[in-house]
BALOBA-1460 file (C-alpha; in Angstrom, 3 decimals):
// residues 313
<rec num="1" residu="m" x="106.541" y="97.375" z="90.053"/>
<rec num="2" residu="i" x="106.134" y="97.826" z="93.710"/>
<rec num="3" residu="g" x="107.697" y="96.375" z="96.749"/>
<rec num="4" residu="k" x="107.005" y="95.723" z="100.264"/>
<rec num="5" residu="v" x="110.013" y="95.758" z="102.911"/>
<rec num="6" residu="m" x="110.178" y="93.561" z="106.477"/>
<rec num="7" residu="t" x="112.113" y="92.651" z="109.365"/>
<rec num="8" residu="g" x="112.120" y="89.710" z="111.505"/>
<rec num="9" residu="k" x="113.652" y="87.868" z="114.117"/>
<rec num="10" residu="s" x="113.237" y="84.270" z="112.587"/>
<rec num="11" residu="f" x="114.942" y="82.821" z="109.616"/>
<rec num="12" residu="g" x="113.423" y="79.208" z="110.226"/>
<rec num="13" residu="g" x="109.919" y="80.783" z="110.178"/>
<rec num="14" residu="c" x="110.578" y="83.288" z="107.298"/>
<rec num="15" residu="v" x="112.362" y="80.512" z="104.612"/>
<rec num="16" residu="r" x="109.660" y="78.063" z="105.757"/>
<rec num="17" residu="y" x="107.109" y="80.129" z="104.976"/>
<rec num="18" residu="n" x="108.065" y="81.042" z="101.430"/>
<rec num="19" residu="l" x="109.081" y="77.773" z="100.578"/>
<rec num="20" residu="e" x="107.420" y="74.870" z="102.120"/>
<rec num="21" residu="r" x="104.477" y="75.626" z="99.626"/>
<rec num="22" residu="p" x="103.899" y="73.968" z="96.136"/>
<rec num="23" residu="e" x="103.770" y="76.998" z="94.090"/>
<rec num="24" residu="a" x="107.314" y="78.424" z="95.323"/>
<rec num="25" residu="t" x="110.851" y="78.346" z="93.083"/>
<rec num="26" residu="i" x="114.069" y="79.294" z="94.164"/>
<rec num="27" residu="l" x="115.358" y="81.853" z="91.596"/>
<rec num="28" residu="h" x="118.734" y="82.751" z="92.851"/>
<rec num="29" residu="a" x="120.702" y="82.026" z="95.877"/>
<rec num="30" residu="e" x="123.817" y="83.824" z="97.031"/>
<rec num="31" residu="g" x="126.208" y="82.261" z="99.821"/>
<rec num="32" residu="l" x="123.566" y="79.743" z="101.036"/>
<rec num="33" residu="r" x="123.013" y="75.940" z="99.923"/>
<rec num="34" residu="a" x="119.977" y="75.888" z="98.235"/>
<rec num="35" residu="g" x="119.285" y="72.154" z="97.805"/>
<rec num="36" residu="d" x="117.552" y="71.639" z="101.351"/>
<rec num="37" residu="t" x="115.339" y="74.065" z="103.622"/>
<rec num="38" residu="h" x="117.545" y="72.889" z="106.760"/>
<rec num="39" residu="h" x="120.577" y="73.643" z="104.864"/>
<rec num="40" residu="i" x="119.294" y="77.144" z="104.072"/>
<rec num="41" residu="i" x="117.913" y="78.013" z="107.838"/>
<rec num="42" residu="d" x="121.298" y="76.754" z="109.377"/>
<rec num="43" residu="d" x="123.366" y="78.972" z="106.732"/>
<rec num="44" residu="f" x="121.420" y="82.069" z="107.369"/>
<rec num="45" residu="n" x="121.657" y="81.339" z="111.195"/>
<rec num="46" residu="l" x="125.485" y="80.713" z="111.237"/>
<rec num="47" residu="q" x="126.312" y="83.959" z="109.682"/>
<rec num="48" residu="r" x="123.705" y="85.915" z="111.851"/>
<rec num="49" residu="k" x="125.827" y="84.532" z="114.957"/>
<rec num="50" residu="m" x="128.438" y="86.969" z="114.085"/>
<rec num="51" residu="n" x="126.523" y="90.061" z="115.238"/>
<rec num="52" residu="p" x="124.321" y="88.459" z="118.164"/>
<rec num="53" residu="e" x="123.626" y="92.102" z="119.254"/>
<rec num="54" residu="l" x="121.286" y="92.195" z="116.168"/>
<rec num="55" residu="g" x="117.886" y="91.437" z="117.600"/>
<rec num="56" residu="k" x="115.939" y="91.492" z="113.980"/>
<rec num="57" residu="g" x="118.414" y="89.823" z="111.763"/>
<rec num="58" residu="v" x="116.016" y="88.712" z="109.081"/>
<rec num="59" residu="g" x="115.040" y="91.104" z="106.003"/>
<rec num="60" residu="h" x="112.297" y="90.419" z="103.744"/>
<rec num="61" residu="i" x="111.140" y="91.738" z="100.608"/>
<rec num="62" residu="v" x="108.244" y="91.206" z="98.261"/>
<rec num="63" residu="l" x="108.656" y="92.606" z="94.928"/>
<rec num="64" residu="s" x="105.330" y="92.567" z="92.505"/>
<rec num="65" residu="w" x="104.412" y="93.186" z="88.983"/>
<rec num="66" residu="s" x="101.188" y="94.058" z="87.166"/>
<rec num="67" residu="k" x="99.369" y="91.510" z="85.340"/>
<rec num="68" residu="h" x="99.855" y="93.704" z="82.205"/>
<rec num="69" residu="d" x="103.931" y="92.912" z="82.710"/>
<rec num="70" residu="v" x="103.198" y="88.907" z="82.500"/>
<rec num="71" residu="g" x="104.426" y="88.854" z="78.894"/>
<rec num="72" residu="k" x="107.788" y="90.746" z="79.753"/>
<rec num="73" residu="l" x="108.783" y="88.723" z="82.857"/>
<rec num="74" residu="t" x="110.468" y="85.228" z="82.870"/>
<rec num="75" residu="a" x="112.180" y="83.514" z="85.736"/>
<rec num="76" residu="e" x="115.275" y="84.496" z="84.690"/>
<rec num="77" residu="i" x="114.332" y="88.451" z="84.165"/>
<rec num="78" residu="m" x="112.807" y="88.296" z="87.757"/>
<rec num="79" residu="a" x="115.936" y="86.923" z="89.406"/>
<rec num="80" residu="e" x="117.918" y="89.736" z="87.570"/>
<rec num="81" residu="q" x="115.714" y="92.527" z="88.691"/>
<rec num="82" residu="a" x="115.806" y="91.086" z="92.337"/>
<rec num="83" residu="k" x="119.594" y="91.448" z="92.229"/>
<rec num="84" residu="e" x="119.503" y="94.925" z="90.475"/>
<rec num="85" residu="y" x="116.820" y="96.000" z="93.101"/>
<rec num="86" residu="l" x="118.978" y="94.984" z="96.083"/>
<rec num="87" residu="q" x="122.114" y="96.832" z="94.704"/>
<rec num="88" residu="k" x="120.213" y="100.128" z="94.337"/>
<rec num="89" residu="m" x="118.676" y="99.355" z="97.772"/>
<rec num="90" residu="k" x="122.392" y="99.286" z="99.224"/>
<rec num="91" residu="i" x="121.760" y="95.551" z="100.385"/>
<rec num="92" residu="t" x="124.830" y="94.261" z="99.288"/>
<rec num="93" residu="n" x="127.668" y="91.844" z="100.434"/>
<rec num="94" residu="t" x="125.687" y="89.442" z="102.341"/>
<rec num="95" residu="q" x="123.257" y="86.158" z="101.821"/>
<rec num="96" residu="f" x="120.195" y="86.189" z="100.163"/>
<rec num="97" residu="l" x="117.296" y="84.162" z="98.474"/>
<rec num="98" residu="v" x="114.869" y="84.832" z="95.909"/>
<rec num="99" residu="i" x="111.815" y="82.865" z="95.834"/>
<rec num="100" residu="q" x="109.090" y="82.963" z="92.931"/>
<rec num="101" residu="h" x="105.623" y="82.447" z="93.996"/>
<rec num="102" residu="t" x="103.104" y="81.615" z="91.404"/>
<rec num="103" residu="d" x="99.778" y="81.595" z="93.529"/>
<rec num="104" residu="r" x="98.659" y="85.117" z="92.392"/>
<rec num="105" residu="e" x="97.639" y="86.402" z="88.951"/>
<rec num="106" residu="h" x="100.591" y="89.115" z="88.952"/>
<rec num="107" residu="p" x="104.269" y="87.984" z="89.054"/>
<rec num="108" residu="h" x="105.838" y="88.394" z="92.252"/>
<rec num="109" residu="l" x="108.741" y="87.260" z="94.002"/>
<rec num="110" residu="h" x="110.154" y="86.959" z="97.905"/>
<rec num="111" residu="i" x="113.774" y="87.861" z="99.120"/>
<rec num="112" residu="v" x="114.901" y="86.714" z="102.076"/>
<rec num="113" residu="y" x="118.180" y="88.181" z="103.258"/>
<rec num="114" residu="n" x="120.795" y="88.299" z="106.143"/>
<rec num="115" residu="r" x="121.001" y="91.900" z="107.778"/>
<rec num="116" residu="v" x="124.436" y="90.455" z="109.177"/>
<rec num="117" residu="d" x="126.398" y="90.955" z="106.167"/>
<rec num="118" residu="n" x="129.658" y="88.945" z="105.190"/>
<rec num="119" residu="n" x="131.915" y="91.048" z="107.474"/>
<rec num="120" residu="a" x="129.550" y="90.785" z="110.670"/>
<rec num="121" residu="k" x="128.117" y="94.289" z="109.769"/>
<rec num="122" residu="t" x="124.552" y="95.489" z="109.870"/>
<rec num="123" residu="i" x="122.735" y="96.266" z="107.134"/>
<rec num="124" residu="s" x="120.740" y="99.527" z="108.063"/>
<rec num="125" residu="d" x="116.952" y="99.268" z="107.351"/>
<rec num="126" residu="q" x="117.111" y="102.931" z="107.890"/>
<rec num="127" residu="y" x="114.268" y="105.236" z="105.656"/>
<rec num="128" residu="q" x="114.154" y="101.735" z="104.056"/>
<rec num="129" residu="r" x="110.546" y="102.522" z="102.843"/>
<rec num="130" residu="k" x="111.331" y="105.538" z="101.509"/>
<rec num="131" residu="r" x="114.069" y="103.941" z="99.521"/>
<rec num="132" residu="n" x="111.966" y="101.349" z="98.242"/>
<rec num="133" residu="a" x="109.373" y="103.217" z="96.838"/>
<rec num="134" residu="e" x="111.665" y="105.253" z="94.972"/>
<rec num="135" residu="v" x="113.878" y="102.297" z="93.626"/>
<rec num="136" residu="c" x="110.644" y="100.452" z="92.646"/>
<rec num="137" residu="k" x="109.841" y="103.492" z="90.643"/>
<rec num="138" residu="q" x="113.297" y="103.854" z="88.801"/>
<rec num="139" residu="l" x="113.067" y="100.507" z="88.043"/>
<rec num="140" residu="t" x="109.401" y="100.521" z="86.575"/>
<rec num="141" residu="r" x="110.349" y="103.458" z="84.262"/>
<rec num="142" residu="k" x="113.980" y="102.005" z="83.339"/>
<rec num="143" residu="h" x="112.201" y="98.576" z="81.892"/>
<rec num="144" residu="g" x="109.052" y="100.059" z="80.860"/>
<rec num="145" residu="y" x="106.958" y="98.283" z="83.382"/>
<rec num="146" residu="y" x="103.033" y="99.015" z="83.688"/>
<rec num="147" residu="m" x="102.684" y="102.155" z="86.045"/>
<rec num="148" residu="a" x="98.910" y="102.131" z="87.590"/>
<rec num="149" residu="a" x="97.574" y="105.723" z="87.877"/>
<rec num="150" residu="g" x="97.096" y="106.134" z="91.687"/>
<rec num="151" residu="k" x="95.871" y="103.344" z="93.911"/>
<rec num="152" residu="v" x="92.727" y="102.035" z="92.001"/>
<rec num="153" residu="e" x="94.321" y="98.507" z="91.586"/>
<rec num="154" residu="v" x="95.287" y="97.871" z="94.750"/>
<rec num="155" residu="k" x="93.080" y="94.574" z="96.025"/>
<rec num="156" residu="q" x="92.572" y="96.223" z="99.643"/>
<rec num="157" residu="e" x="90.679" y="93.191" z="100.872"/>
<rec num="158" residu="r" x="94.013" y="91.817" z="100.942"/>
<rec num="159" residu="l" x="95.581" y="94.323" z="102.952"/>
<rec num="160" residu="t" x="96.236" y="93.641" z="106.796"/>
<rec num="161" residu="g" x="97.929" y="95.903" z="109.437"/>
<rec num="162" residu="a" x="99.278" y="99.327" z="108.681"/>
<rec num="163" residu="d" x="99.423" y="98.777" z="104.840"/>
<rec num="164" residu="k" x="95.360" y="98.063" z="105.222"/>
<rec num="165" residu="i" x="95.224" y="101.698" z="107.536"/>
<rec num="166" residu="k" x="96.960" y="103.746" z="104.981"/>
<rec num="167" residu="y" x="94.460" y="102.950" z="102.223"/>
<rec num="168" residu="q" x="91.674" y="103.603" z="104.785"/>
<rec num="169" residu="i" x="93.667" y="106.914" z="105.625"/>
<rec num="170" residu="y" x="94.109" y="107.603" z="101.611"/>
<rec num="171" residu="h" x="90.423" y="107.307" z="100.794"/>
<rec num="172" residu="a" x="89.265" y="108.945" z="103.838"/>
<rec num="173" residu="l" x="91.467" y="112.053" z="102.921"/>
<rec num="174" residu="s" x="90.612" y="112.017" z="99.135"/>
<rec num="175" residu="k" x="86.971" y="112.452" z="100.091"/>
<rec num="176" residu="a" x="87.422" y="114.849" z="102.484"/>
<rec num="177" residu="a" x="90.301" y="117.193" z="100.671"/>
<rec num="178" residu="a" x="87.515" y="117.046" z="97.731"/>
<rec num="179" residu="n" x="84.913" y="118.881" z="100.165"/>
<rec num="180" residu="a" x="86.978" y="120.848" z="102.527"/>
<rec num="181" residu="t" x="87.542" y="124.700" z="102.112"/>
<rec num="182" residu="s" x="90.002" y="124.999" z="105.441"/>
<rec num="183" residu="w" x="91.978" y="123.173" z="107.559"/>
<rec num="184" residu="k" x="89.720" y="123.300" z="110.615"/>
<rec num="185" residu="q" x="86.873" y="121.664" z="107.869"/>
<rec num="186" residu="l" x="89.363" y="119.211" z="106.738"/>
<rec num="187" residu="e" x="90.016" y="118.058" z="110.365"/>
<rec num="188" residu="s" x="86.479" y="117.804" z="111.318"/>
<rec num="189" residu="l" x="85.574" y="115.448" z="108.797"/>
<rec num="190" residu="l" x="88.424" y="113.495" z="109.176"/>
<rec num="191" residu="k" x="87.594" y="113.113" z="112.838"/>
<rec num="192" residu="q" x="84.232" y="111.872" z="112.140"/>
<rec num="193" residu="q" x="86.141" y="108.755" z="110.596"/>
<rec num="194" residu="g" x="88.502" y="108.366" z="113.479"/>
<rec num="195" residu="i" x="91.806" y="110.234" z="111.876"/>
<rec num="196" residu="g" x="93.869" y="112.798" z="113.121"/>
<rec num="197" residu="i" x="95.871" y="115.140" z="112.127"/>
<rec num="198" residu="q" x="99.395" y="116.046" z="113.317"/>
<rec num="199" residu="y" x="101.407" y="119.212" z="112.182"/>
<rec num="200" residu="k" x="105.305" y="119.607" z="112.191"/>
<rec num="201" residu="y" x="106.574" y="123.104" z="112.999"/>
<rec num="202" residu="r" x="109.667" y="124.258" z="112.320"/>
<rec num="203" residu="r" x="111.945" y="124.178" z="115.417"/>
<rec num="204" residu="g" x="111.132" y="127.882" z="117.204"/>
<rec num="205" residu="t" x="108.651" y="128.995" z="114.933"/>
<rec num="206" residu="n" x="105.134" y="128.576" z="114.171"/>
<rec num="207" residu="e" x="105.465" y="127.646" z="110.548"/>
<rec num="208" residu="v" x="104.199" y="124.405" z="109.539"/>
<rec num="209" residu="q" x="106.934" y="121.867" z="107.844"/>
<rec num="210" residu="g" x="104.847" y="118.924" z="107.754"/>
<rec num="211" residu="i" x="101.796" y="117.114" z="107.953"/>
<rec num="212" residu="s" x="101.110" y="113.148" z="109.482"/>
<rec num="213" residu="f" x="97.883" y="111.374" z="109.751"/>
<rec num="214" residu="s" x="96.752" y="108.760" z="112.209"/>
<rec num="215" residu="e" x="94.342" y="106.149" z="112.983"/>
<rec num="216" residu="n" x="94.079" y="103.276" z="115.746"/>
<rec num="217" residu="g" x="97.560" y="104.817" z="117.287"/>
<rec num="218" residu="t" x="99.103" y="104.105" z="113.674"/>
<rec num="219" residu="q" x="100.515" y="107.062" z="111.868"/>
<rec num="220" residu="f" x="101.488" y="107.942" z="108.574"/>
<rec num="221" residu="k" x="103.048" y="111.074" z="107.011"/>
<rec num="222" residu="g" x="101.202" y="112.824" z="104.023"/>
<rec num="223" residu="s" x="103.619" y="111.937" z="101.477"/>
<rec num="224" residu="e" x="103.949" y="108.093" z="102.450"/>
<rec num="225" residu="i" x="100.061" y="107.769" z="102.101"/>
<rec num="226" residu="d" x="100.326" y="109.607" z="98.759"/>
<rec num="227" residu="r" x="102.417" y="112.291" z="97.023"/>
<rec num="228" residu="g" x="99.250" y="114.407" z="96.728"/>
<rec num="229" residu="m" x="98.879" y="114.303" z="100.152"/>
<rec num="230" residu="s" x="101.675" y="116.542" z="101.518"/>
<rec num="231" residu="f" x="101.098" y="119.684" z="103.478"/>
<rec num="232" residu="q" x="101.878" y="121.694" z="100.485"/>
<rec num="233" residu="r" x="99.657" y="120.056" z="98.076"/>
<rec num="234" residu="l" x="96.563" y="119.712" z="100.671"/>
<rec num="235" residu="h" x="97.219" y="123.217" z="101.462"/>
<rec num="236" residu="h" x="97.176" y="124.354" z="97.616"/>
<rec num="237" residu="r" x="94.022" y="122.308" z="97.250"/>
<rec num="238" residu="l" x="92.102" y="123.614" z="100.006"/>
<rec num="239" residu="e" x="92.966" y="127.144" z="98.814"/>
<rec num="240" residu="q" x="91.372" y="126.079" z="95.305"/>
<rec num="241" residu="n" x="88.225" y="124.872" z="97.068"/>
<rec num="242" residu="w" x="88.148" y="127.936" z="98.745"/>
<rec num="243" residu="d" x="88.221" y="130.027" z="95.829"/>
<rec num="244" residu="k" x="85.690" y="127.790" z="93.927"/>
<rec num="245" residu="e" x="83.148" y="128.103" z="96.981"/>
<rec num="246" residu="l" x="83.430" y="131.971" z="97.292"/>
<rec num="247" residu="d" x="82.628" y="132.229" z="93.442"/>
<rec num="248" residu="r" x="79.728" y="130.099" z="93.984"/>
<rec num="249" residu="r" x="78.307" y="132.143" z="96.809"/>
<rec num="250" residu="l" x="78.964" y="135.592" z="95.549"/>
<rec num="251" residu="f" x="77.851" y="134.954" z="91.899"/>
<rec num="252" residu="p" x="75.526" y="131.813" z="92.319"/>
<rec num="253" residu="q" x="73.735" y="131.782" z="89.061"/>
<rec num="254" residu="v" x="76.496" y="132.437" z="86.504"/>
<rec num="255" residu="s" x="76.709" y="130.850" z="83.666"/>
<rec num="256" residu="s" x="79.794" y="128.461" z="83.608"/>
<rec num="257" residu="h" x="79.747" y="128.390" z="79.984"/>
<rec num="258" residu="t" x="79.125" y="131.912" z="78.674"/>
<rec num="259" residu="e" x="80.516" y="133.453" z="81.862"/>
<rec num="260" residu="e" x="78.198" y="136.625" z="81.400"/>
<rec num="261" residu="y" x="76.481" y="137.825" z="84.516"/>
<rec num="262" residu="e" x="73.317" y="138.827" z="84.572"/>
<rec num="263" residu="e" x="72.784" y="142.614" z="86.021"/>
<rec num="264" residu="t" x="69.981" y="141.421" z="88.440"/>
<rec num="265" residu="e" x="72.395" y="138.852" z="89.856"/>
<rec num="266" residu="f" x="73.905" y="141.876" z="91.388"/>
<rec num="267" residu="k" x="71.367" y="144.009" z="93.035"/>
<rec num="268" residu="w" x="72.179" y="142.232" z="96.554"/>
<rec num="269" residu="l" x="75.707" y="143.354" z="96.411"/>
<rec num="270" residu="g" x="74.246" y="147.531" z="96.250"/>
<rec num="271" residu="s" x="71.900" y="146.417" z="99.288"/>
<rec num="272" residu="a" x="73.675" y="144.874" z="101.596"/>
<rec num="273" residu="s" x="71.068" y="146.413" z="104.213"/>
<rec num="274" residu="k" x="68.166" y="144.154" z="102.376"/>
<rec num="275" residu="s" x="70.210" y="141.235" z="101.571"/>
<rec num="276" residu="r" x="70.130" y="138.034" z="103.501"/>
<rec num="277" residu="e" x="73.710" y="136.972" z="102.025"/>
<rec num="278" residu="p" x="76.232" y="136.346" z="104.527"/>
<rec num="279" residu="d" x="79.321" y="138.819" z="104.419"/>
<rec num="280" residu="l" x="81.779" y="136.759" z="103.042"/>
<rec num="281" residu="l" x="84.316" y="139.227" z="103.675"/>
<rec num="282" residu="s" x="83.642" y="139.300" z="107.555"/>
<rec num="283" residu="e" x="84.097" y="135.415" z="107.314"/>
<rec num="284" residu="m" x="87.349" y="135.426" z="105.618"/>
<rec num="285" residu="l" x="88.618" y="137.652" z="108.455"/>
<rec num="286" residu="k" x="87.532" y="135.693" z="111.036"/>
<rec num="287" residu="t" x="90.336" y="134.628" z="113.490"/>
<rec num="288" residu="q" x="90.531" y="130.904" z="114.559"/>
<rec num="289" residu="g" x="91.062" y="129.357" z="117.873"/>
<rec num="290" residu="s" x="94.590" y="129.338" z="119.574"/>
<rec num="291" residu="n" x="95.158" y="125.823" z="118.423"/>
<rec num="292" residu="e" x="93.603" y="125.595" z="115.482"/>
<rec num="293" residu="p" x="95.431" y="126.303" z="111.984"/>
<rec num="294" residu="p" x="93.942" y="128.988" z="110.045"/>
<rec num="295" residu="p" x="91.887" y="128.383" z="106.569"/>
<rec num="296" residu="p" x="93.899" y="128.851" z="103.279"/>
<rec num="297" residu="e" x="92.253" y="132.294" z="102.881"/>
<rec num="298" residu="l" x="94.283" y="133.536" z="105.550"/>
<rec num="299" residu="i" x="97.872" y="132.475" z="104.938"/>
<rec num="300" residu="k" x="99.845" y="134.943" z="103.060"/>
<rec num="301" residu="r" x="101.294" y="133.795" z="99.554"/>
<rec num="302" residu="k" x="104.828" y="133.820" z="99.426"/>
<rec num="303" residu="k" x="106.176" y="134.896" z="96.176"/>
<rec num="304" residu="k" x="108.405" y="131.977" z="95.709"/>
<rec num="305" residu="r" x="106.085" y="128.988" z="95.967"/>
<rec num="306" residu="k" x="108.638" y="126.460" z="97.092"/>
<rec num="307" residu="y" x="108.874" y="127.993" z="100.548"/>
<rec num="308" residu="s" x="106.509" y="126.096" z="103.225"/>
<rec num="309" residu="q" x="103.450" y="128.778" z="104.650"/>
<rec num="310" residu="g" x="103.285" y="129.738" z="108.326"/>
<rec num="311" residu="l" x="100.353" y="128.703" z="110.203"/>
<rec num="312" residu="s" x="99.394" y="129.906" z="113.875"/>
<rec num="313" residu="r" x="99.579" y="127.237" z="116.454"/>
C-alpha cells in the first residue's frame, strides 16, 4: 500500500476529475451531500469560506495497493482503510469524500478532503509526505498487504513531475553508488547525468548531518529518495567499495575461493623501486580540495556508529 498526498485550490476541478468518469464509485462521504456532484462541490466550498485566508484548501490523496492484494480488498474494506489512514494522518473533524477508480489493474482510491475543518481551523500539511510513508507502511504490515522489494514494480512511464525526477535520481544514484569509491567520484558520476549533491552541515561545525540530491531545480533529501540513500548509508557503502578496490589492486590475482596467495604475487611489494604499481598508501593520504568532502577512507570511524561522520567543507 502506498499513498500520494497533494494540495490544491479548486474543489470543483478536483471533484469533477475524480467523479465524472465511468469507472468512479463513491465509497464514503463525510459531511457532504453525495447524491450530486454540484452539491458536493458547494458543500466543500461553503465550509472552506470559514477560513478564507487559506490559499490551498483542497486536500487530495491517492491510496494504491498492489495487484497481489486484489483478493483481500472489497469496496467496504477499502472505505475502512481510507478512514483508518485519515485518522493516522491526523486528518480528522472535516469533510471528506472517498472514491474508488477501477481503470487500473491495481486497486486504488482517491480521497478529497477539506483542509478547513469543522471548527474553521486549518489542517496542517506540514511533514505530510514523511507521515504518509510511515502510515502506509504501518497499514501494510498490520493488514498483511503485499510489500514490494524496493522500487522494481513502479511503472515509471506513468510518473510525472517530481515523482519522475525522484525515480531518475534513484536509478542514477543506485548505479553510481555501486561503482564509486569516494564522495568526489560519486559527485562526478552524478554530475554527468545532471544531478547535484548538497551536504547539510551541523550548525557551527564541519560535521555532515545530511545529504540532498537535485535535478532540474527539484531537490530531495537522500532518505526521501530511498532509505538506503541517507548520508550514513551511502558513506558506509563507499567505504565498502574502497576496501574492495584496495584489495583488488593490492592483491590482483588472489583466488576468491581458496583465499590462498601465491608467493610470486607479493614480489612487487618487496621491490617498490622496480614496481609500476601505484603507491596506494600515498593515494590514501592525498588531501582533497577545500570544497570537496574527503573520501571515506580518510574519515575517522568513531567507536559508536550512531554518530555522524565529520567531513571537511
